[in-house]
Structures are given as C-alpha cells and as structure tokens.
C-alpha angles and dihedrals in degrees: 000000000000120000114269109278121217092243090056097048098086096042089046090055090048090052093054090047093050090047089052091051092050089048088056095042091103089070099067090036091057092040089060090048092050089051091057106271105128124237106268094031092057087063093045091054093051094049098041095049095062088049091054091047093050096039096090090056091047091051091049090052091048092052089051092050093249122138118261097193097252089110085072092056094128093061092040089051088065099039097039091038090053090054092047091053092044092052091050091048090057087066099039100049138019115297092237093053092047092051095046096045092047092048091062081084093102090060091052090045091051090054091049093049091054096044102035106022091038093231115171114268110238137180089251092055091049090049091049091054092047092049092047095051089041087061090053091049094051093046097045102028106023091120092060096265126120110288095244128137109264100209143014091269092058091050091050093050091049092047090047091057091050091048092049091050090053092046093048090051091052091049091052090053095044129084122259117282131190124268092249092051092052095047098042095046090045094056093039094057091039088057092047094050092041091052092047092051092046090058094054115112098252119127092213091065093064133213128302115262122257122246090257091053091049090054091049094048097040098086091051093046090051090049092051091047097048100035100034123011103042097041093045093049090047091050090050098047093042093052099046089064091058103039127074110263093238092052091048092058094045095047092050092057084079087077089072091050094050092044096048094042094049092046092050091049100042105033137052091227116133118262112176140141093301093055093042095047093043091051092048092050094047093048090046089053092055094045092048092055093045100045100042099036101035094115091068097038121125126211112271136166118264123251121271 
C-alpha cells in the first residue's frame, strides 16, 4: 500500500473516528433498552429519527427534480437492512459475538466478488474465506459442538454480515451517487427493515412503545440522530471516496478493536479464548483479502 498522502490524511482520520463511533454504538443502543425501550424498537427509533430529520431536505430535492436516493432502494435495502439487523443483534447477544459474526462480511463479499463480479480466484481470497469461516467455527463451535448460532441475536449478526456483503457488492457495481442520497436511502431502508423485524412474533424483540414513552424518548433520539448517527455516516461516506480502497478496509478494522475493548471494560459479558481467537481470525481474513488483492480492489463503502 502506498505511503499516506497528504490529501488522504484528514479523511483517514475521519474514517478511524467513524469506526470508533460505530464500535461504541452498542452503548446508546443498550442505554435505550435499559431505559425501557425494548430491543428491536430501540433500533427502529434510532433509524427512523434520522429519516424524519432529513425528510424536509429530501422533499425539497424532490420538488426541484433532484434525486433523493430512494431510487437506489434495492442497494440500501441490503446496506441499511444489514445495519438494522446488526443493531438488533447488539441487544440480543453479547457485543463481542455480534461484532465477530458481523465482521465475517469480508469472507462473504470475497465469495460474491468471485461468483458475481467474476474477479479472479486467488490463493489469498481462498485463505481469506478459510480464515473468516474459521473464526465462525471457533466462536460457535469451539467447545466441540456444531458451529451454529445459539440465539436470535447470533442469527441476526450473521445475516447482517451477509446482507452487508451483498450491499457492498451492489455499491461497487453501481454508479456514483451523492452523499445525501447515500445517507438518506441508508437510514430509510434501515428504518423499514428495522420496523419489519420489530413486528415479527418473537418475544425477544419486545413490545412497541406507548405514545407517552415515545414523547419521553424523542429528545434523546433526536440528539443521537443529529449529534451522532447523521454526522458519523456523513464522515464515513465522504471519506471513502477520497481514501484508497485498501486503506479504507484496514482503517475500519479499528471498529472491532473499539467495540471489543469497550464491551470488555463496560460489561460483564464473557470474553475468553473463543472470542479472542474468533476475532483474530475474522480480522486476519479481512486483512488478507485487502493486502494481497488490493491491486484489483474497487472502491466500496466501509462497514458500519
């Protein structure tokens, strides 16, 4: 990878900052749950609020005949949907398991690039897939049992990684869109998928909030949307257009570090050899693909 160029320094710093924020995203999600907003509905509130905040701008664009991003709803269904599932998984399983299972996404993406985008199969890509699935095996079957998700949160994290891999592949194959289009369509489809999941008949997902609870939570949801979600997503999507694709993927591995470190420090959730080894294998899978196949990489948005 080339030495860091001056023009990439600021966006690279922004990428690390946005990765750190996403790694800590489990904290406000769980704070809402602790305050009484049930699992799936905590995610719905945090995705729907940015849509409401950005809706006036989207309507203004629509009246002027400018694109709002909703025309790209199929791609946003995968990327936003992945984030909705990932956010729910942070409440329905341990943070470490959610992070590791989601970050198998590069292995899924590698498989899609070879099969759909007709990228050349290489030894590095094969190794990346083996390392990624090795991480799953250690995390889910390290005690000698079948490597299957053990709860609905595990399944959601795994599905989120698959969905993100599909969405990232679609973005690589799609034409450039504006920053507003990307952000607005992302949150819109995240809200749609989050609401759909919340209405499924699973006890773990909880009950919808009452009108009084919505009123109580609304100021905090607006604060999270305006001060956290929208700025962080803008930083991320702005920076990935200016930074080399290989460096984007490497810098965003810091999300795993921030997420695992904060969870280990602030929760009583178990973090032993299975979680540590699984995380190391999954990160190694991503780095293997990036470092050894960077010459053929295409620009893609970073992970959430």
